[in-house]
Every structure is written in C-alpha cells, then in structure tokens.
C-alpha positions as CSV (number, residue, x, y, z in Angstrom):
1,X,38.8,83.4,173.9
2,X,40.5,81.5,171.4
3,X,44.1,81.1,172.5
4,X,44.8,79.6,168.8
5,X,44.0,81.7,167.0
6,X,45.3,85.0,169.6
7,X,48.9,83.4,168.7
8,X,48.2,83.6,165.1
9,X,49.8,86.2,162.7
10,X,47.8,88.4,162.2
11,X,48.7,89.9,158.3
12,X,48.0,93.6,158.4
13,X,49.0,97.9,157.1
14,X,48.1,99.1,159.9
15,X,50.2,100.3,162.5
16,X,49.7,97.5,166.1
17,X,50.9,99.1,169.1
18,X,52.1,96.5,171.2
19,X,53.4,98.5,174.6
20,X,49.7,97.8,175.8
21,X,50.4,98.8,180.0
22,X,52.4,101.7,178.9
23,X,49.5,103.3,176.4
24,X,47.8,102.9,179.5
25,X,50.0,105.5,181.5
26,X,50.6,107.1,179.3
27,X,46.4,107.3,178.2
28,X,46.8,108.7,182.2
29,X,49.1,111.1,181.7
30,X,48.6,113.4,178.0
31,X,44.7,113.6,179.6
32,X,45.8,114.1,183.1
33,X,43.7,111.6,184.8
34,X,40.4,112.4,182.6
35,X,40.4,109.4,180.4
36,X,37.3,108.2,182.0
37,X,35.4,111.6,181.9
38,X,36.4,110.7,177.9
39,X,35.2,107.3,177.7
40,X,31.6,108.7,179.8
41,X,31.6,111.4,177.2
42,X,31.9,108.9,173.6
43,X,29.9,106.6,175.1
44,X,27.3,110.0,176.2
45,X,27.1,110.7,172.6
46,X,26.1,107.1,170.9
47,X,23.6,107.0,173.2
48,X,24.2,103.5,174.6
49,X,21.4,101.3,176.4
50,X,21.6,98.1,178.5
51,X,20.5,95.6,176.2
52,X,23.0,96.6,173.5
53,X,25.2,94.6,171.4
54,X,28.2,96.6,171.2
55,X,31.8,96.1,169.3
56,X,35.4,98.1,170.2
57,X,37.0,98.1,167.2
58,X,40.1,98.8,168.0
59,X,39.9,98.4,171.8
60,X,43.7,98.8,172.6
61,X,43.9,98.2,176.3
62,X,39.9,97.4,176.7
63,X,39.1,100.5,178.6
64,X,36.0,101.7,176.6
65,X,34.8,98.0,176.4
66,X,34.5,98.4,179.7
67,X,32.8,101.6,180.1
68,X,29.8,99.9,177.6
69,X,30.0,97.2,179.1
70,X,28.7,98.2,182.4
71,X,25.8,100.6,180.8
72,X,24.7,97.7,178.5
73,X,24.1,96.0,181.1
74,X,23.4,92.0,182.5
75,X,21.2,91.8,178.9
76,X,23.9,93.3,176.8
77,X,26.8,91.7,174.5
78,X,29.7,93.7,174.7
79,X,32.7,92.4,171.9
80,X,36.5,94.4,171.5
81,X,38.4,93.4,169.2
82,X,41.9,94.1,168.0
83,X,45.2,93.4,165.9
84,X,47.9,93.3,169.1
85,X,48.5,90.1,171.1
86,X,49.9,92.3,173.9
87,X,46.0,94.7,174.3
88,X,43.8,91.8,174.0
89,X,45.7,90.5,176.6
90,X,45.4,93.4,179.3
91,X,42.2,94.3,178.1
92,X,41.0,90.5,179.4
93,X,43.1,91.2,182.8
94,X,41.5,93.8,183.4
95,X,37.5,92.8,182.4
96,X,38.6,89.9,184.8
97,X,39.7,91.8,187.4
98,X,36.4,94.1,187.2
99,X,34.6,90.9,187.1
100,X,33.3,92.3,183.7
101,X,32.0,89.4,180.6
102,X,34.0,90.9,177.5
103,X,34.9,88.9,174.5
104,X,38.1,90.6,173.2
105,X,39.8,88.8,170.7
106,X,42.6,89.0,168.3
107,X,41.0,90.5,164.8
108,X,41.3,92.6,162.0
109,X,39.1,95.8,161.5
110,X,39.4,95.2,157.9
111,X,37.9,91.4,158.6
112,X,35.4,91.7,161.4
113,X,34.7,87.7,162.1
114,X,31.4,88.5,162.7
115,X,28.1,87.9,160.7
116,X,26.5,90.1,159.2
117,X,23.8,93.0,161.6
118,X,25.2,91.7,164.6
119,X,26.2,95.2,165.8
120,X,23.9,97.7,167.6
121,X,26.6,99.3,168.4
122,X,30.5,99.7,166.7
123,X,33.2,102.7,167.9
124,X,36.1,102.8,167.6
125,X,38.0,105.4,169.5
126,X,42.0,107.1,168.4
127,X,41.9,103.7,165.6
128,X,41.1,104.7,162.4
129,X,44.6,107.2,162.0
130,X,46.1,104.2,162.2
131,X,45.4,102.5,159.2
132,X,46.8,103.7,155.6
133,X,44.2,105.7,153.1
134,X,43.9,102.4,151.2
135,X,42.8,100.5,153.8
136,X,40.1,102.5,155.0
137,X,37.3,102.1,153.2
138,X,37.7,98.6,153.8
139,X,37.2,98.8,157.4
140,X,34.2,100.9,156.7
141,X,32.6,98.3,154.7
142,X,32.8,96.0,157.4
143,X,31.6,98.1,159.9
144,X,29.4,98.4,157.9
145,X,28.4,94.7,157.0
146,X,28.3,93.6,161.2
147,X,25.5,96.8,161.9
148,X,22.1,96.7,162.3
149,X,19.4,97.5,159.6
150,X,19.2,100.6,162.4
151,X,23.0,100.4,163.5
152,X,25.2,103.0,164.0
153,X,28.9,103.9,164.2
154,X,30.7,106.3,166.6
155,X,33.9,107.4,165.8
156,X,36.3,109.5,167.7
157,X,39.9,110.2,165.6
158,X,42.3,113.1,165.0
159,X,41.4,116.2,162.9
160,X,44.1,117.6,161.7
161,X,46.3,119.7,162.6
162,X,44.1,123.0,162.6
163,X,42.6,121.6,165.7
164,X,44.6,122.5,168.4
165,X,46.7,119.1,168.7
166,X,50.0,120.0,171.6
167,X,51.3,116.7,171.1
168,X,55.5,117.0,170.8
169,X,55.8,115.2,167.6
170,X,56.9,115.8,164.3
171,X,54.8,117.7,161.7
172,X,53.8,114.8,159.3
173,X,52.8,111.9,162.1
174,X,48.8,111.0,161.7
175,X,48.4,112.0,164.7
176,X,48.5,116.1,162.8
177,X,47.9,115.2,159.5
178,X,44.5,112.9,159.9
179,X,40.9,114.1,159.3
180,X,38.6,112.6,160.8
181,X,36.1,115.0,158.9
182,X,37.8,114.4,155.7
183,X,36.8,109.9,156.2
184,X,32.5,111.8,155.6
185,X,33.0,110.3,151.2
186,X,34.9,107.8,152.5
187,X,31.8,107.1,154.9
188,X,29.2,107.4,152.1
189,X,30.6,104.8,149.3
190,X,30.6,102.5,152.3
191,X,27.1,103.4,152.8
192,X,27.0,105.1,156.0
193,X,25.3,108.6,156.4
194,X,26.7,110.8,158.8
195,X,24.3,111.9,161.4
196,X,26.5,113.8,163.8
197,X,29.7,115.4,164.1
198,X,31.9,117.6,166.7
199,X,35.1,118.2,168.8
200,X,35.4,115.3,171.2
201,X,36.7,117.9,173.2
202,X,40.4,116.0,173.9
203,X,43.9,116.3,172.0
204,X,41.9,117.9,168.7
205,X,40.0,115.1,168.1
206,X,36.5,114.6,166.8
207,X,34.0,112.5,166.6
208,X,31.9,111.9,163.6
209,X,28.3,109.4,164.8
210,X,26.8,107.9,161.7
211,X,24.0,105.1,160.4
212,X,23.9,102.1,158.2
213,X,22.4,103.9,154.1
214,X,22.6,102.0,151.3
215,X,25.5,100.6,150.2
216,X,27.6,101.8,147.1
C-alpha cells in the first residue's frame, strides 16, 4: 500500500466510480442481498484453490478480493487494483475489519503495476464495460502479461440488451449495449483462449473463462 501513489493523478479514459459507500449499498439492493452468493459462484467458476496468487482487477469496494482471500488461505496472496481512491480506501477498511491481509492500490487495468507471469488467476467483475472500445485490447493484453503460463482469467460483465437486463437505464447505457461475449476476438488478439462461457445468473450478466495462449 502506497499512500503517495494513491494521491497521484491517475489518467484513464475509463469511467471511474467515486461513490464507494453507495455502490456497496446499491449492489445489496439490486441483488436483494444475494451479492455474496454471486461472488462465491464466480470464485467457484474460477476454480480458485489454496495457495494461489490472485488479482482482482477493478476491485471496487473489495468484496471479491475479500472472498478470494478467504479461499486462498495463509499460503496464498490477493491483490486488488482500482482507479478510484474512494474504492481503494473502502476496500482497505473492509479488509482491515475482517482481519485479512490484502494488498489494495490505485492503478490502471490498462497499465498494471506487476511483473510478468505473477498471477494464477485474474478476476474482473462488472469492470470491462467501463472502458472505451479502443482501450480494451490494452487491458486484456495486460491481463495476459501478468498471468502465469497456466494462469486464467474469469471475467463477468453485461451481455447485451437481449439478455434480460432490467435496470431502469437509458437504452444506450453500457449496461445495455456492452456484450462480454463479443470480446472473444479481442481476447484472441491479446493471446487469450476462451475455454468456457455462460450466464452468470445476475442482472443479465455473462462470464468468460480464458487461459493464456500464443500472443498474436
């Protein structure tokens, strides 16, 4: 944790959410209190195991990272990054209250501050739709870079207006227009191979599980 780095002006073209407290409560409201079950299902899909090193990219208020930390046990490590200082601050506070050792820091998904081949698993949850189309290839290439050769990505996000999304938002909102399944060619270009896909069972979202392949 680096407070000096947290104070830096991080320049990104992605949408950054600063209302961390209300974001937590909004998720509780729209999931009718089932957010915890949603997170656990995602980690089941990821096949997370004790001793693994995990990155939650776009960690928000830290819910996924905290759930992952409990699963990897004392021999594992969990990191969380987010461009929002408010999200990082809330995530740190929640991890501290839970007595869990998690490294949260402000950073960009399109410029991850980690060495090559560090992580067994990278998760993104309702994150990728915040990025402009021209930035997504860089984000996915960065994920591939920091994954171990046998590492994997599990991404969950919205799957287009035809997938039962019922939030009261304008028709051109990314929650309606973004389609996670359409990222397959970009993943392939970034050197990732989609191994599994399906419905995440939450607000019209889908999941993709991908592994490292040959870089294009």
